[in-house]
C-alpha positions, 0 to 999 in steps of 0.5 A: 639395738644392742651393740657388743664391743670387744676389746683387744689387747696386743699384749698376748702376742708379745708372749709369742714374739719372744720365743720366735725371735729366739728360735730364729736367732738359734737357727742363724747361729747354727747356720753361721757355725763354720765347718770343722777344719784341720791343718795339714801336716806330715805324720808318721804312719804305717807304710807298706804295700797293698795288694788285692786279694780274695777270701777263701776257706782254709778247710773246704771239701768237694763232695763228689760221686764215687759210683754211677747212678741217679741222684735220688735224694738231696737233703741239703741246699746252699747256705745250710749248716751241716755236721761232720758225718751228716748225710747230704745226698743219696745215689741210686746204687742198684747197679752197684749192688748188682755188680757186687752180687756178681763179684761175690759169685765170682769170688766164691767160684775162685775160692772153690777152685783155689781150694781144689787146686791146693788139695790136688797139689798136696796129692801131687796131681798138679804142679806148683805153677798151677797152684800159684796161678790158682792162688793169683786168680783167687787174690785178684777176684777177692780184691775186686769183690772188696772194691765192689762191696765198698762201692755200695756204701759210696751211694750215701754221701756224708759231709767230711767236715762241720760247716756250711754248704757253699755250692750245690752242683747237682739236683734231684734226678741228675745222673752222677758219674764217678768224680762229678762234684755234687756239693761243696762244704766249707768251714766259715770259722777258718778263713784266709785271704790269698793275694798275688804279689808281683815280682818287684814287690816280693822283697818288700813284702817279705820284710813286712812285720804284719798284715791288715785286711781291708774290706772296702764294701763294709769298711771293716779292717781285720788284723791278720793272725799271720801271713806266709809266702808260698815258695814258688812263683808263677812262671806266666805272671811272675807273681808269688802268692801270699796267704793271710790267715784271719782270726777264727770266727772273723765272719762274725755276721759281717758277710765275710765269705769265700770269694769276697774281694779284700785288700791286704796291707803289708806293713813294712815300717813307718814313714812321713805321709801327708794324710787326710780323713776319708770324710774330707774328700769330695768326689764329683765324677772324675774330680777328687778334691778337698775344701782348702782355706785360701789367704782370706780363710774362705774354704774353696774346693781344690783338686788333689791327687790321692794315693792309697788308703793307709792302714789307719784308714786315712788317705794319702795326699800326693799332690794338691795340698801342702803341709800347713794349709787348713782344710775342711775335715768334713767335705760333705758339711763344707759343701752344704755350708757353701750351697746357696740358701733358698732366700739367696736365690730370690 
């Protein structure tokens, strides 16, 4: 009977133990790293007034029907780029053509009548009053004929500017009437923000030296090229209208289009404010707080009251934090750091 012996040595395992110890030590050192903190302090920041506004196009046109008829062709749709003078839609103008033909016949008749009356007046067979009446009738019919003829060209609707079709108000087969909007075209390269300024803030906004526009959804900020206050105040709301012109090409693929909500910050000067980065703020339902270090240096969640977001993107703290106190600059990281590990729950 043959017996095979296999000798086993523990030495190779030591080759694996050392790296595992190093990995665990590195992981523990990363876990032990405390969240970054900063000392709360008053800072000179740009101060002013923030007003809610809406983006609108500086150059926008509503293409409306000028002749009655059925829409027989609609070449564009919302979101499509168009050139100035490009054909957008066509209206069946057969009724307008019939009216133009009838007007042309009346014009020829009135012209012949006027020529005969003038000839008879030269031979002293009719009075000057009869000639004047014939001339007046001829001029009226001629004006009507020219207007009717111009209506024939109104069956083809073209774009008055280069831009984008923002809205399509009619569909193929719809009945168009003079004055009914069919399409809305705007130039996306030229945009502005319109904001309503209450009466008690007018003097402050008029002193502003600059305006910055904030888009809360994307977090984007844009410096306004210039802003202006319209001279009249709404008698119902007692508010004035401010218009902030955005740099040309501000849409830049960022989705800034007419109708978008924006917040305009009118900068009136500088003032000391207690501010914190937006990342430091923790929101849990209706509770807003910061992780603030106590006397022992332990970060604890404390409720605070915030003001408005300033032009530098930081949030003003109105209550709950004092200058000199230390707080976590990353609230989410501080929350994870304080969360119990799976081993601590055993």
